[in-house]
N, C-alpha and C positions, 0 to 999 in steps of 0.2 A: 658135410657133405664130403663122400666118399672118392677118391681118383684111383686109378688104378696105382699098384704100387710096385715100384722097380727102384731094383739093386743100384746104388751108386757110392762112390767111393769120394767120403770128405775131403779127403787131402790132394784132389785133382781138380784144385779150383783154376779155373783161369786168371789172369791181371785183373779182370771186372768184379772176382767174386762170385762166376757164375758154374754151377756143376759142370765137368765136363762128362758125357752121356758114352765114352766109349771103351771102359773097363770090359771087360772079357765078360762078367756078373751081369751089368746090364743091359748088355747082348744076348744072353741067353733067357734073362728075365722077356725083353722085349719077343726074341723070339716063340718064348714059351706060352706067351698071352698072346701073341699075335696082334702086337701091338706096333704102328707105322709112323714114327714120330712127327709132330705138322707142327707150325708156327703157332702160341698160342697155347698148345695144348696145357692142360693142369694133369700134374704125373704128385703122388708122395714117394718122394725118395727115400730109403733108408740103408742102413749100415749098419747093421749087428746090432749094437742098442741104441742107436738115434732113428730118429726119422724128421721129415720137414717139408711141407708141400712148397713146389715150386713149378715154375710156367716154361714152358718149350721153346728156345728162340733157336735158329742159327746163324754160326759163329762164321761170316766169310772169311775172316781173318787167318783160320785154323781150318775151316771145311770140316766140319764136323757140326755135332748137337751138343746144346750144351741146355742145361735149368736155370734159369734165376731163380735166387732163394733168397729171404731174409734169415740172415744168420743168427738173427736176435728171436727168431721164431723156430728153434731147431727141438724138438723134443725127445724124453729120451724114456725109449718103448718101456723100460723095468715101473716110470711113475704112470705109463698109460695100466698097464697093465695093473697096477697095486690100485688105483684110483676105480677100476673098472669091478673090483672084487669086493670095494668096501662100501 
C-alpha cells in the first residue's frame, strides 16, 4: 500500500526514537500536499536515499507531531529503484 510521502530528518528523533515532523522540508511537503497531520495517520517518510513507513502521533511533552517508525524497516531508495528495473 502507498502512503503520502513526506520528507523527514532521520537525525531528528526524540528520546523514544520517533521522528520529529517539524523540520522545514517536512512542513513544506505537508503544505504542498495539503496534508493535515492526525493521530494514527500512516505516512512514508524519506530523506535523500532512505525511506520508511511510520504512524503519526502527537507528542504532548514537546507539543509537536512525530512519527513512530521501525528503525529496522528503513529502506534504501537506491535499492528500490534497482529492484523495480530488474
